[in-house]
PAKOL-510320 format. One record per residue: x, y, z of N, C-alpha, C in turn; residue number from 1; chain; residue in three letters. Coordinates in steps of 0.1 Angstrom, whole numbers, plus 5000, padded with zeros to 4 digits. Example, Ala and Ser with C-alpha at 12.3 -4.5 7.8 and 13.67 -1.06 7.14 Angstrom:
REM residues 2
<atom <5132 4943 5078> <5123 4955 5078> <5132 4967 5078> 1 "A" "ALA"> <atom <5128 4978 5071> <5137 4989 5071> <5129 5000 5079> 2 "A" "SER"> 
REM end
This chain:
REM residues 149
<atom <8269 2429 4576> <8278 2437 4569> <8271 2434 4554> 1 "A" "UNK"> <atom <8268 2446 4547> <8259 2441 4536> <8273 2446 4525> 2 "A" "UNK"> <atom <8274 2436 4515> <8285 2434 4504> <8280 2438 4491> 3 "A" "UNK"> <atom <8284 2448 4485> <8282 2451 4470> <8287 2444 4460> 4 "A" "UNK"> <atom <8280 2438 4452> <8287 2430 4442> <8286 2438 4429> 5 "A" "UNK"> <atom <8295 2435 4419> <8293 2440 4405> <8278 2434 4398> 6 "A" "UNK"> <atom <8274 2446 4391> <8265 2444 4383> <8264 2447 4371> 7 "A" "UNK"> <atom <8265 2433 4360> <8267 2436 4346> <8255 2438 4339> 8 "A" "UNK"> <atom <8255 2445 4330> <8246 2450 4318> <8247 2443 4306> 9 "A" "UNK"> <atom <8237 2438 4300> <8239 2431 4287> <8248 2437 4274> 10 "A" "UNK"> <atom <8247 2450 4275> <8254 2455 4266> <8269 2457 4266> 11 "A" "UNK"> <atom <8273 2450 4279> <8289 2451 4283> <8294 2436 4282> 12 "A" "UNK"> <atom <8283 2429 4277> <8290 2413 4275> <8295 2411 4263> 13 "A" "UNK"> <atom <8305 2405 4259> <8311 2399 4246> <8306 2386 4244> 14 "A" "UNK"> <atom <8298 2384 4233> <8290 2371 4226> <8290 2369 4215> 15 "A" "UNK"> <atom <8292 2361 4211> <8292 2355 4197> <8281 2356 4185> 16 "A" "UNK"> <atom <8270 2356 4194> <8256 2361 4189> <8248 2369 4196> 17 "A" "UNK"> <atom <8245 2382 4189> <8238 2395 4196> <8229 2400 4187> 18 "A" "UNK"> <atom <8217 2402 4193> <8207 2411 4182> <8202 2424 4190> 19 "A" "UNK"> <atom <8215 2433 4191> <8214 2444 4197> <8216 2441 4214> 20 "A" "UNK"> <atom <8211 2450 4222> <8212 2455 4236> <8199 2445 4245> 21 "A" "UNK"> <atom <8194 2437 4236> <8185 2431 4239> <8182 2415 4243> 22 "A" "UNK"> <atom <8192 2409 4234> <8194 2396 4232> <8206 2390 4232> 23 "A" "UNK"> <atom <8212 2381 4236> <8224 2377 4230> <8226 2361 4237> 24 "A" "UNK"> <atom <8235 2355 4228> <8236 2341 4231> <8249 2336 4226> 25 "A" "UNK"> <atom <8255 2325 4233> <8269 2319 4230> <8269 2308 4238> 26 "A" "UNK"> <atom <8280 2300 4236> <8286 2287 4238> <8289 2292 4252> 27 "A" "UNK"> <atom <8287 2283 4259> <8294 2286 4276> <8306 2287 4277> 28 "A" "UNK"> <atom <8317 2278 4270> <8331 2281 4274> <8334 2292 4266> 29 "A" "UNK"> <atom <8328 2294 4255> <8336 2311 4247> <8330 2321 4257> 30 "A" "UNK"> <atom <8319 2320 4263> <8314 2332 4269> <8321 2335 4281> 31 "A" "UNK"> <atom <8327 2325 4288> <8335 2326 4300> <8349 2332 4295> 32 "A" "UNK"> <atom <8353 2326 4282> <8369 2331 4281> <8365 2346 4277> 33 "A" "UNK"> <atom <8355 2353 4271> <8355 2364 4264> <8350 2375 4276> 34 "A" "UNK"> <atom <8345 2369 4286> <8340 2376 4299> <8345 2370 4312> 35 "A" "UNK"> <atom <8360 2377 4313> <8365 2368 4324> <8359 2375 4340> 36 "A" "UNK"> <atom <8356 2387 4339> <8350 2390 4351> <8336 2382 4356> 37 "A" "UNK"> <atom <8331 2375 4350> <8319 2366 4352> <8325 2358 4361> 38 "A" "UNK"> <atom <8334 2354 4364> <8339 2342 4372> <8342 2343 4384> 39 "A" "UNK"> <atom <8338 2359 4387> <8337 2362 4404> <8320 2363 4408> 40 "A" "UNK"> <atom <8320 2366 4419> <8307 2365 4424> <8298 2381 4417> 41 "A" "UNK"> <atom <8286 2380 4410> <8285 2390 4407> <8270 2391 4403> 42 "A" "UNK"> <atom <8261 2401 4399> <8247 2403 4395> <8246 2407 4380> 43 "A" "UNK"> <atom <8235 2404 4377> <8230 2409 4363> <8219 2418 4360> 44 "A" "UNK"> <atom <8217 2427 4350> <8205 2436 4354> <8196 2428 4340> 45 "A" "UNK"> <atom <8199 2417 4336> <8190 2410 4326> <8186 2397 4330> 46 "A" "UNK"> <atom <8179 2389 4322> <8174 2376 4325> <8188 2367 4320> 47 "A" "UNK"> <atom <8190 2357 4325> <8201 2348 4326> <8197 2334 4324> 48 "A" "UNK"> <atom <8198 2325 4314> <8196 2312 4311> <8207 2305 4308> 49 "A" "UNK"> <atom <8212 2293 4314> <8224 2288 4312> <8221 2273 4310> 50 "A" "UNK"> <atom <8226 2265 4299> <8223 2250 4299> <8237 2244 4298> 51 "A" "UNK"> <atom <8242 2235 4308> <8251 2226 4308> <8254 2214 4301> 52 "A" "UNK"> <atom <8264 2212 4290> <8262 2201 4284> <8277 2191 4288> 53 "A" "UNK"> <atom <8284 2198 4294> <8295 2192 4300> <8300 2197 4313> 54 "A" "UNK"> <atom <8308 2190 4320> <8314 2194 4334> <8312 2193 4345> 55 "A" "UNK"> <atom <8314 2197 4357> <8312 2196 4366> <8316 2207 4379> 56 "A" "UNK"> <atom <8308 2209 4390> <8311 2220 4398> <8297 2224 4406> 57 "A" "UNK"> <atom <8300 2237 4410> <8287 2242 4415> <8283 2256 4413> 58 "A" "UNK"> <atom <8270 2259 4411> <8262 2271 4407> <8259 2276 4420> 59 "A" "UNK"> <atom <8263 2285 4423> <8257 2293 4437> <8249 2304 4435> 60 "A" "UNK"> <atom <8236 2304 4437> <8225 2317 4433> <8219 2321 4443> 61 "A" "UNK"> <atom <8222 2335 4448> <8218 2339 4460> <8219 2332 4473> 62 "A" "UNK"> <atom <8233 2329 4472> <8240 2319 4485> <8236 2304 4485> 63 "A" "UNK"> <atom <8227 2299 4478> <8224 2286 4475> <8231 2278 4468> 64 "A" "UNK"> <atom <8236 2266 4469> <8244 2259 4459> <8236 2250 4451> 65 "A" "UNK"> <atom <8240 2246 4439> <8234 2239 4429> <8243 2231 4421> 66 "A" "UNK"> <atom <8240 2220 4418> <8253 2213 4411> <8253 2214 4396> 67 "A" "UNK"> <atom <8266 2217 4392> <8266 2217 4376> <8270 2203 4374> 68 "A" "UNK"> <atom <8261 2200 4363> <8267 2187 4353> <8259 2187 4344> 69 "A" "UNK"> <atom <8262 2178 4334> <8255 2178 4321> <8239 2176 4321> 70 "A" "UNK"> <atom <8231 2184 4315> <8217 2185 4317> <8213 2191 4327> 71 "A" "UNK"> <atom <8218 2201 4334> <8214 2212 4343> <8213 2225 4335> 72 "A" "UNK"> <atom <8198 2229 4338> <8196 2241 4329> <8192 2251 4341> 73 "A" "UNK"> <atom <8197 2264 4342> <8195 2273 4352> <8188 2286 4346> 74 "A" "UNK"> <atom <8180 2292 4355> <8171 2305 4351> <8173 2315 4361> 75 "A" "UNK"> <atom <8178 2328 4358> <8179 2334 4366> <8171 2349 4364> 76 "A" "UNK"> <atom <8167 2358 4373> <8161 2368 4371> <8172 2381 4370> 77 "A" "UNK"> <atom <8168 2394 4369> <8179 2404 4372> <8179 2405 4385> 78 "A" "UNK"> <atom <8193 2411 4390> <8193 2414 4404> <8199 2401 4412> 79 "A" "UNK"> <atom <8196 2390 4408> <8202 2378 4415> <8216 2378 4419> 80 "A" "UNK"> <atom <8222 2377 4429> <8238 2373 4432> <8240 2358 4426> 81 "A" "UNK"> <atom <8252 2356 4419> <8258 2343 4415> <8271 2341 4414> 82 "A" "UNK"> <atom <8277 2330 4413> <8289 2326 4409> <8290 2311 4405> 83 "A" "UNK"> <atom <8300 2308 4400> <8304 2296 4398> <8315 2291 4403> 84 "A" "UNK"> <atom <8318 2280 4406> <8329 2269 4413> <8330 2255 4402> 85 "A" "UNK"> <atom <8338 2258 4393> <8340 2245 4383> <8352 2234 4388> 86 "A" "UNK"> <atom <8345 2224 4387> <8355 2212 4391> <8364 2207 4380> 87 "A" "UNK"> <atom <8360 2209 4369> <8363 2205 4353> <8359 2213 4344> 88 "A" "UNK"> <atom <8363 2212 4331> <8359 2221 4322> <8345 2220 4317> 89 "A" "UNK"> <atom <8338 2230 4315> <8324 2231 4312> <8323 2236 4299> 90 "A" "UNK"> <atom <8308 2232 4295> <8303 2235 4282> <8288 2236 4283> 91 "A" "UNK"> <atom <8284 2242 4274> <8268 2241 4272> <8266 2259 4266> 92 "A" "UNK"> <atom <8256 2262 4267> <8249 2274 4259> <8244 2287 4273> 93 "A" "UNK"> <atom <8244 2297 4265> <8240 2310 4276> <8231 2317 4269> 94 "A" "UNK"> <atom <8221 2321 4272> <8212 2332 4266> <8208 2341 4276> 95 "A" "UNK"> <atom <8212 2355 4272> <8208 2366 4279> <8197 2375 4271> 96 "A" "UNK"> <atom <8188 2379 4281> <8178 2389 4274> <8172 2398 4284> 97 "A" "UNK"> <atom <8172 2411 4281> <8167 2423 4288> <8152 2420 4293> 98 "A" "UNK"> <atom <8152 2428 4303> <8137 2428 4306> <8126 2436 4299> 99 "A" "UNK"> <atom <8130 2445 4288> <8122 2447 4277> <8123 2441 4264> 100 "A" "UNK"> <atom <8129 2429 4264> <8130 2422 4252> <8116 2418 4246> 101 "A" "UNK"> <atom <8105 2412 4255> <8094 2407 4249> <8089 2421 4244> 102 "A" "UNK"> <atom <8087 2433 4253> <8080 2446 4248> <8084 2445 4231> 103 "A" "UNK"> <atom <8097 2447 4228> <8104 2449 4217> <8098 2438 4205> 104 "A" "UNK"> <atom <8094 2426 4208> <8087 2420 4199> <8073 2417 4202> 105 "A" "UNK"> <atom <8068 2428 4205> <8051 2432 4208> <8044 2421 4215> 106 "A" "UNK"> <atom <8053 2415 4226> <8044 2407 4236> <8047 2414 4249> 107 "A" "UNK"> <atom <8040 2417 4259> <8041 2423 4269> <8054 2418 4280> 108 "A" "UNK"> <atom <8062 2425 4284> <8072 2421 4291> <8067 2412 4305> 109 "A" "UNK"> <atom <8056 2417 4310> <8049 2410 4321> <8047 2395 4317> 110 "A" "UNK"> <atom <8049 2391 4305> <8043 2375 4303> <8055 2365 4311> 111 "A" "UNK"> <atom <8068 2373 4315> <8078 2365 4320> <8076 2362 4334> 112 "A" "UNK"> <atom <8064 2368 4341> <8061 2367 4353> <8050 2351 4355> 113 "A" "UNK"> <atom <8049 2347 4345> <8041 2336 4339> <8051 2326 4339> 114 "A" "UNK"> <atom <8061 2324 4339> <8071 2314 4336> <8075 2311 4354> 115 "A" "UNK"> <atom <8072 2299 4356> <8076 2295 4372> <8092 2295 4370> 116 "A" "UNK"> <atom <8098 2290 4362> <8113 2287 4363> <8121 2300 4365> 117 "A" "UNK"> <atom <8114 2312 4363> <8122 2327 4364> <8116 2333 4377> 118 "A" "UNK"> <atom <8110 2326 4387> <8104 2331 4399> <8117 2331 4408> 119 "A" "UNK"> <atom <8112 2340 4418> <8120 2342 4429> <8127 2327 4438> 120 "A" "UNK"> <atom <8118 2318 4438> <8119 2306 4445> <8128 2298 4442> 121 "A" "UNK"> <atom <8137 2293 4449> <8150 2283 4443> <8145 2273 4440> 122 "A" "UNK"> <atom <8135 2265 4442> <8130 2254 4438> <8130 2250 4423> 123 "A" "UNK"> <atom <8126 2261 4416> <8122 2263 4403> <8136 2267 4394> 124 "A" "UNK"> <atom <8145 2273 4400> <8157 2281 4392> <8166 2270 4386> 125 "A" "UNK"> <atom <8166 2256 4391> <8177 2248 4382> <8166 2235 4379> 126 "A" "UNK"> <atom <8168 2232 4369> <8159 2218 4363> <8171 2208 4357> 127 "A" "UNK"> <atom <8170 2195 4359> <8179 2187 4351> <8172 2179 4341> 128 "A" "UNK"> <atom <8173 2180 4328> <8169 2174 4320> <8172 2160 4319> 129 "A" "UNK"> <atom <8164 2152 4316> <8162 2138 4312> <8174 2135 4299> 130 "A" "UNK"> <atom <8178 2124 4302> <8188 2123 4292> <8185 2123 4278> 131 "A" "UNK"> <atom <8171 2115 4279> <8166 2115 4264> <8161 2130 4257> 132 "A" "UNK"> <atom <8161 2138 4267> <8156 2153 4261> <8169 2159 4259> 133 "A" "UNK"> <atom <8177 2158 4262> <8193 2169 4262> <8195 2170 4248> 134 "A" "UNK"> <atom <8194 2161 4237> <8197 2162 4224> <8187 2171 4216> 135 "A" "UNK"> <atom <8174 2170 4224> <8166 2182 4216> <8167 2195 4225> 136 "A" "UNK"> <atom <8174 2195 4234> <8177 2211 4240> <8189 2218 4231> 137 "A" "UNK"> <atom <8199 2207 4228> <8210 2213 4220> <8206 2216 4210> 138 "A" "UNK"> <atom <8198 2209 4201> <8190 2215 4187> <8185 2228 4187> 139 "A" "UNK"> <atom <8176 2227 4196> <8170 2242 4202> <8179 2253 4201> 140 "A" "UNK"> <atom <8190 2252 4211> <8200 2263 4211> <8207 2266 4198> 141 "A" "UNK"> <atom <8210 2250 4191> <8217 2253 4179> <8207 2265 4169> 142 "A" "UNK"> <atom <8196 2258 4170> <8187 2266 4161> <8184 2282 4163> 143 "A" "UNK"> <atom <8187 2285 4177> <8188 2299 4178> <8198 2305 4174> 144 "A" "UNK"> <atom <8211 2300 4174> <8223 2305 4169> <8222 2308 4154> 145 "A" "UNK"> <atom <8217 2296 4148> <8218 2296 4134> <8204 2309 4128> 146 "A" "UNK"> <atom <8195 2310 4137> <8185 2322 4134> <8192 2334 4135> 147 "A" "UNK"> <atom <8202 2332 4144> <8206 2348 4146> <8221 2353 4138> 148 "A" "UNK"> <atom <8221 2344 4131> <8232 2347 4115> <8246 2343 4121> 149 "A" "UNK"> 
REM end
């Protein structure tokens, strides 16, 4: 039985920081609150990056389960099926960008294929940052927010 899952487009999401339909960012807790349908099993038509700073649970990507805990960062390509199963309040950051984002900043969009963490192999889709790297990751996400206005 082939099940069809809803596919969300980047322009249909509500985020606190957006630079048109090519790129947006938000703190994860606010992102969940502003986009209730994303709590169900779904797909995206864009690249999706999530970094957790708080909480516990499971992130199911293409029917494979990964832990949600502070320091976990997830990388997803367009079309992947995923959902969240939270065991506690979660927070962190989310960044979404379209497949043509790099083309708009005069870099070929084919560059994304050179990033192994955006490949279709499950082993590279989740990384757990070492504790001493986590403050730097937060600084980077906060700098992205600052530069978006």
